[in-house]
BADOBA-782203 format. One record per residue (C-alpha): residue number from 1; y, x, z. Coordinates in pm, whole numbers, plus 50000, padded with zeros to 5 digits. Example, Ala and Ser with C-alpha at 12.3 -4.5 7.8 and 13.67 -1.06 7.14 Angstrom:
// residues 2
- resi, y, x, z
- 1, 49550, 51230, 50780
- 2, 49894, 51367, 50714
***
This chain:
// residues 128
- resi, y, x, z
- 1, 55278, 43435, 33042
- 2, 55502, 43392, 32737
- 3, 55598, 43050, 32613
- 4, 55430, 42933, 32296
- 5, 55541, 42666, 32055
- 6, 55326, 42465, 31821
- 7, 55439, 42247, 31536
- 8, 55243, 41939, 31441
- 9, 55280, 41709, 31147
- 10, 55181, 41352, 31230
- 11, 55074, 41093, 30978
- 12, 55099, 40769, 31174
- 13, 54973, 40437, 31047
- 14, 55219, 40152, 30993
- 15, 55141, 40008, 31337
- 16, 55192, 40349, 31497
- 17, 55524, 40394, 31315
- 18, 55640, 40062, 31455
- 19, 55532, 40158, 31807
- 20, 55707, 40497, 31780
- 21, 56026, 40328, 31655
- 22, 56012, 40080, 31944
- 23, 55954, 40364, 32191
- 24, 56249, 40569, 32061
- 25, 56471, 40262, 32067
- 26, 56371, 40164, 32420
- 27, 56414, 40521, 32547
- 28, 56764, 40529, 32401
- 29, 56844, 40187, 32547
- 30, 56726, 40287, 32896
- 31, 56915, 40617, 32882
- 32, 57240, 40458, 32764
- 33, 57209, 40164, 33007
- 34, 57180, 40390, 33310
- 35, 57434, 40637, 33175
- 36, 57685, 40353, 33172
- 37, 57576, 40242, 33520
- 38, 57604, 40595, 33661
- 39, 57948, 40650, 33509
- 40, 58082, 40317, 33637
- 41, 57927, 40374, 33983
- 42, 58086, 40717, 34006
- 43, 58428, 40588, 33894
- 44, 58406, 40303, 34141
- 45, 58323, 40485, 34464
- 46, 58246, 40851, 34384
- 47, 57872, 40811, 34455
- 48, 57581, 40879, 34225
- 49, 57276, 40665, 34158
- 50, 56954, 40849, 34229
- 51, 56654, 40867, 33997
- 52, 56451, 40666, 34250
- 53, 56695, 40376, 34258
- 54, 56717, 40374, 33878
- 55, 56336, 40373, 33844
- 56, 56310, 40080, 34087
- 57, 56575, 39892, 33893
- 58, 56388, 39966, 33569
- 59, 56079, 39799, 33712
- 60, 56281, 39491, 33803
- 61, 56458, 39495, 33465
- 62, 56127, 39496, 33277
- 63, 56032, 39170, 33452
- 64, 56335, 38982, 33318
- 65, 56312, 38771, 33004
- 66, 56598, 38957, 32837
- 67, 56430, 39298, 32868
- 68, 56067, 39185, 32844
- 69, 56019, 39403, 32533
- 70, 56033, 39718, 32750
- 71, 55675, 39640, 32857
- 72, 55551, 39707, 32502
- 73, 55623, 40082, 32515
- 74, 55492, 40368, 32728
- 75, 55644, 40341, 33075
- 76, 55622, 40717, 33128
- 77, 55857, 40773, 32832
- 78, 56108, 40534, 32986
- 79, 56084, 40704, 33323
- 80, 56119, 41043, 33156
- 81, 56447, 40934, 32999
- 82, 56572, 40850, 33349
- 83, 56462, 41194, 33468
- 84, 56650, 41355, 33178
- 85, 56961, 41157, 33266
- 86, 56931, 41252, 33631
- 87, 56898, 41619, 33535
- 88, 57207, 41594, 33315
- 89, 57408, 41454, 33606
- 90, 57279, 41720, 33845
- 91, 57376, 41991, 33594
- 92, 57717, 41833, 33554
- 93, 57791, 41830, 33926
- 94, 57653, 42181, 33978
- 95, 57847, 42320, 33680
- 96, 58169, 42117, 33643
- 97, 58258, 42289, 33315
- 98, 57972, 42110, 33138
- 99, 58025, 41758, 33005
- 100, 57737, 41520, 33068
- 101, 57796, 41347, 32734
- 102, 57667, 41660, 32558
- 103, 57307, 41563, 32630
- 104, 57328, 41198, 32522
- 105, 57041, 41146, 32274
- 106, 57251, 40904, 32070
- 107, 57494, 41184, 31985
- 108, 57228, 41437, 31891
- 109, 57035, 41442, 31569
- 110, 56694, 41396, 31730
- 111, 56567, 41188, 32018
- 112, 56272, 41319, 32213
- 113, 56003, 41138, 32404
- 114, 55747, 41293, 32631
- 115, 55420, 41101, 32611
- 116, 55175, 41085, 32896
- 117, 54917, 41360, 32933
- 118, 54640, 41124, 32830
- 119, 54748, 41115, 32463
- 120, 54474, 41212, 32222
- 121, 54545, 41390, 31896
- 122, 54280, 41390, 31630
- 123, 54254, 41645, 31353
- 124, 54210, 41360, 31104
- 125, 54534, 41319, 30905
- 126, 54530, 40939, 30945
- 127, 54485, 40922, 31322
- 128, 54696, 41020, 31617
***
């Protein structure tokens, strides 16, 4: 079965724009936070943090007062950013020629989120 691509134009409300901006910001924060942790862990003792340990730490981090705002966004998007980071590290160690900084969303023009499967899209131009 061939892959198909679809383009959609979204017209979010002001509240939805704010939520999307928060989600993109939190995804970037989570990705960069664990990227730094993984790099420092590897430099320290040549071991890698697993996705599972990072996801558990994310749950604990969301319960702190400093990172309480992470509860406002979709948790699946945050977990997906950890999966992307884990995949980047696996690719790096399987193919040493590739630099893991190449996939950092901060350095690319666009940041992607993957919403949960339960998202509903309406054909009405003012609703998502």
